[in-house]
N, C-alpha and C positions, 0 to 999 in steps of 0.2 A: 749851231750844231744841228744835225739832222734829228728828226723826231725819234724819241726813244719810247717805243710802244710795248716792249716786252715786259710782262708782269713780273714783279718780284716773287721769287719762290719762297715758300714757307721755310722757316729756319732749319727744319730737318732736311731740306733738300738743297741747302746752300753750299754743299760740297766742302765745308770747312775752309772757306776761302778768305775769311777775315780774321784778324787778330785784335783789332781795336776799332772803336767807333769814336769819331770826334765828339767833343762836348756839344751839348745842344746849342743850336744856332737860332737866334730870334730873328725871324724873317719878317720885316715890316711891310706894311701896305705900300709904302713908297718904294722899297726895294723891288716888290713885285711889279709895280707900275714901270720901274726902270727896266726890269728884266723883259717885260713884254715889249717895251719900246725899242730895246736893243736887239731883240730876237731877229736873227737873220742878218745882222750887221757884220757878222764874221767873228765876233768875240765869243767869250765863254761865260758871259754874265749869267749867273744862276745855274750853271751846269755842274752837276755833281761829279766829282772825280775822286778815285781811290789812289793811294800811293803804296807801292811796295814798302815793306817794313824795314828797309835799309836806308830810307830817305827821311831826313829829319824834318819834323814840324815842331813849332813852338808849343803846341797844345797836347801832344801825345808823346809817349816814349818811342824810341827807335831801337829795336832789339836785334835786327838781322836774324831773328828767330832763336837767339841764344839766351839761355838763362844768365850768362855772364853779363849781358847788357839789359836785363829786365828792368832796371831802374834808370836807364840812360835817357834822361830828359833835360838836356841843357837849355831848353827854352828858346830855341832859335829855329827859324825856317831855312831850309836849303834855298839857295837863290832861285832854283827852278820853281819851288813852292811859292816864293814871293811873287814871281812872275804870274803864276796861276791865280793867286789871290788878287793881284793888281788887275788882272783881266776879268775879275768877277766870279771866278770859279769857286765852288763850294767844296772844300776838302772834307769828304765824308768819313774817312778812316784809313786804316792801314790793312794791307792785304798780306796774307801769309806767303811764305817763300820757302824754298829749300834753304835750310839753315846755312848761314855764312855764304849764301849764294852758290852752294854746291862745291865749295873749295876746301871743306874740312877733311873730306875723306874720298878716296877713290871708290868707295862703296856707298857713297851718299845716295839717299833715296829722294828722288825729285818730289818736291811738294811737302816734305816732312821737316818740321822744326820742333824743338823741345818746347817752344812757346805755343805754337799753333796746332801741333799734331799733323795729321796727314790730310792734305788737300786732295779732293777727289775729282776725277774727270767726270763732268756731268753727262757725257755720252755713254760712259760705262765706268762705274765707280771702282771696278776691279782693274782698270787700266790707268797708266800713268797720266798725270796732268803735265808731265815734263817740267822743266825748271830752268833757271831758278825762279823766274817770275810767275810761279804757278798760280798763286792766289789772284794776282792781277788779271791773268787771262781767264781764269774760271769765273771770277766775279763779273767780268764783262760778258762772258758767254751766257751766263744765266740771268743777266739783266739787273744786277745789283747797282750798276752804274753804266753810263754810256761810254765812259773812258776810264782808263787807269794808266798809271805810269809804272813801267818796269825798268829794269836795268839789265844790261848785257855785257859780258866779257867775251863769251863765245857761245851763242845759241840761246842765251837766257831770256830773250824776248821772242825770237822767231820760233823756237821749238814749242814753247807752251802756247803761243798764239796759233800755230799750225795744228797741233793735236787737239785743241779746244775749239776750233772752227771760227777763229776771229782774225782780225788784221793786227799785225805787229810790225813796227818799224824801228830798226836800229839805225840811228843817224850816223853821219860822219863823226868820228871821234874828234871832239873840239867844237862841235856845233852847240852842245848843251853842257852847261856847267855841271861838274861833279862835286863841287864843294858841299860839305856836310852830308855826304852820302857814304855809308860804310863801304870801304873800297876792297877790291881785289888787286887790280893792276892798272896803273895810270896809262900804260901803252894801249890798252884795249877797252877800258871801262867807258860806258856811256849810259845815260838814261834815254828812254824813248816811249812813245805812246803805244797803248794797246786799246783797240776800239773795235766796233763792229763794221765800220766802213773806212775806206781810204780817205774819204773827205773829212771824216772826223779826226783821223790821225793827222792829216795835214793842218787842220785848224789848231789842234793841240801843239803840234811842233812849232807852228808860227809863234805861239805864245812863249814856249819854254826856251826857244833858241836864242842865243845872244852871248856876248862876251861877259866875262866875269874876271875882275882883276885878281881874284884869289885862285883862279885856275888858269895858268899860263897857256894851256892847250887851246883855250877859247879866244886867243888874241885876235884871230881873224873872223870870229863868228859874226860880229855885227856887220862887217863888210860883205860877208858871204850869204847871210840869211835873206830870204825873200818872203813874200806872202805865199805860202805853199798851197793854200786853198785856191788862190787866184791863178796859180800856175797849173792847176789841173786841167787836162784837156781830154775829153772822152774820145777824141779822134786821134790821139797821139800815137797809136799803133800804126796808123796808115803811113806807109813808106819807111817805117822804122826797121833797121837791120838789127836783129837781136841774136846773140850767140846762144846756142843750146849746148849746155855742158854735158855732152853725152857720156863723158868718162865717169860721171856720177850716177847716171841713171840705172846701170845694171845692179846697183846695190839695193834697189827697192823691189818690193813685191810686184807680182804680175798685175795685181789690181791697181796699185798706185801708178805703175807705168802706163796702164791703159787710161787712167784718168788724166795723166800728164799728156799723153798723145792727143786726147780730145781737147785739152787746153791749148796745145800748140796749134791744132787745127782752127780753134776759135780765134787765135791770134792771126793766123793766115787769112781767115775770112774777114778780119778787121783791117787787112791791108799790110800786115807786117811781113817782112822778108826774114825768114829764119835761116841761120847759118849753122851748120853742124860743126861742133868742136869736139873731136874725138880723142885728142891727146891732152892729158893733164899737164899742167906746168911742170917743168923739169924736176924741181925739188918738192913737188906737192906732198909726197909721202913722208918727207923728212920734216915738214913744218910742225907736225904735232909734237915731236920731241923737243924741238927748239922752243915752241910755244910754252910747254910746261915749265921749262927752265926759267923763262921770262916771268910767267905768272907766279911761280913760287918765290922767286927772288923779290919781285915787286910787292907781293903780298906782305912779306915780312916788313919791308920798308914802309909801305903805304899804310898798313894797319897800325903799326907802331905810331906813325905820325898822326893818324886819326885818333887813336886812343888818348894821345897826349892832349888833345883838344877837349876831351870830355871832362866832366866834373868828378874829381877824385872821391867826393862823398857819395856819388851815385854809381860810379864804375870803379870797382876795386882792381880789376884786371887792367893794368896800365901798359902791358906789352903782349905780344903774341905768346911769349913764354909763359906769362901769367895765365892767359886763356887756356893754354895746353894743360897747365897744372890744375886750373879750375875744372876743366872737363874730366881729367883723370880722377878727381875727387867727387864728382857729381854723377851718380849712376844714371840719372834721367837723361843726361847728355849722350851717353854711350850705349844705351840699351839696344840700339839697332845697328850701329856701325861706329867705327873708331875715328881716329884723327891722324891717319898716316900722312896726309898731305900737309897738314899743319906742322907736323914734326919734320917733314922734309923741308918745308919753308923755313923753319927756325934754323936749320943747318946750313942755309945758303950764305954766300959770302958778301952780299951787298951789291949795290949798283955799280961799283968799280971793279967787281970780279970779272976777269977776262972771259970766263965762260958765259956769264950773263951778257956782257957786251957783244960777244960774237953771236950768241943765240938770238938776241934782239935784232941785230943787223941782218942776219941770214934769214930769219923768219919773216921779217918785214919785206925784204927784197923779194923773197920767193912768193909771198902772197900778193904784194902790191905791184911794184915795178915789173917784176918778172912773171907775175901771175895774172891778176885781173887786167892791169894796164896793157901787158903784152898781148894777151888774148884778144882784147878789144881792138888794139891797133893792127895786129896781124890779120885779123878776120874782118876788119872794117865794120865793126858793130858798135852800137851806142850803149848797149847793156847786155847783161847775161841772165840766163834763166835756167832753173832746174827745179825738181821737187824739193821742198824745204826739208822735210824729214819723213820718216815712215809713219804709218798709222800708230796710234798710241799702243805701246806694248803693255804687258801685264806687270803688276807690282810684285809678282812672284819671282824671286831671283833664280829659281830653278826651272822656270818656264822657258821653252824654246822660242816663244814668240817675242823676239828681242828687237831692239832698235836696228833698223836695216841700213840707215844712211843719214847723212846730213849735208846740207849745202852751206853751213854757216862759217866754216873755218877760214876760207880765203878772205871774206869781207871782214871778219872779226879781227884777224891778225893784221890785215892791212889798215884797219880803221876806216873802212869805206862803208857807204850806206847799203842797207839790206832790208828789203820789204818782203813780207809774206802775206799772201791773199788767199782765202779759201778757194780751192779749185774743185772740190768734190769729196767723195767718200770711198773708203776702202773697208769693206766688211762692216759698214755702218759707222765707221770712225772717220772724222774729218781728216783731210790732208790738204796742205797748202802748196802754193807755187811761189817760188822766190824770184825776185828781180833785184839785181845789184849792178853797180857801175863804179866809176872812179870817185876819188875824193871830191867832196862838195857837189856831187851830182844828185843830191837829195831830191831836188824838185823834179828832175827828169825821172828818177826811179819811181817816185810817188805817182807821177802822171801816167807812166806806162802801166803801173798796177791799177790805177783808177780806170783806165780805158779797158783793161782786161775785166775788172770787176763789173763795170757797167754792161759789158757785153755778155758775161756769163752768169752773173748773179747766183753763184754757186752756194753761198752760205745758207745753211738751215740751222736754226737754233735748236738746242737740245729739247727733246720732248719730255714733258712731265711723266713720271712713272705712273 
């Protein structure tokens, strides 16, 4: 992994990004000799990594930010954690997140959980860290670790990475196991790396990718995965036809649009051929409604299935209905917002409900085959690009400086890879550029983002106050 030279910030400046630190690890002289010997060999030996606190580890509780799971410690590692440990990575601790990964309430505050409090954006603590992988992105941005693992259902890796000035990669759904991760929805959930460089993200992905017999979605992963670091090519933009999703760009501020235009010119200067895509996919505006039906239906099914695997002595809430009752009786949970999405999820009819089946079919087709796939085919491009999201908005719900746009939905609903790379600043706040393509195009997306990163080197770490 590339050198990690950013100094750790004092505890008062750490933006409330961590909720747990792993038990002390005794690092022997022999292990240090092994680490030095293996440095640069492409592995993660001795590399410290943080995990979003919805990913299970054998040595720490896994809470998803909720007091209902405060004692959830079944003593098992998620398969992706096993892969990290087998590669020699050192699991430092758990990062704060938006409670229940932002699915509890339509008024959820990104980066807030009853367990960890409010994670702060290190570029401006009055502005959102986005979410739900808030702590993972902030911890990497301020140098607590060179890499963290986040999870995404729609925007939960790419948005916090973008607004905190780091790299975030959402892999193809099915490339990385979801076993022993507190779920939202199996159609869209995936874990992925958050780092300061694309190279580091590629190295972490190479380790965590792979098939898991307990997660049927990963059946093809072993056959599809490659050495993602080895596949990086700093010259990959040369001759590449890339589609610019112009139908998204007017949603952003003038400052972000200007940074994006400069980024496009940097790609042209690197030899890319940019193709304007002015029309959104036919059903683009309808995808969000279908998606919500899918997420709420799968949330009830998937969370109930997850809770059934926990220890009843540790987790008294055995179903989503139990969690709703717990929250209603626990004032610390609802002090800032309620649980309307949980309540709507509890009222859903299950995976055989015709409304769910139709919503999943229509949303996937609109985002995937009729969305990303069709745009790429009709315009003869190998990838798509747009600004990832707006500059971080304020945490004040009454402030007019709101989120202005997002590029995450198509790739999220389709289950396709999506990379965000820092491209510059809007009023002093980081903004990222997105690269996405078709299913299993993870290596290509990473390589294009790497070439952009190497040419622009736009990231600037937050400055100490």
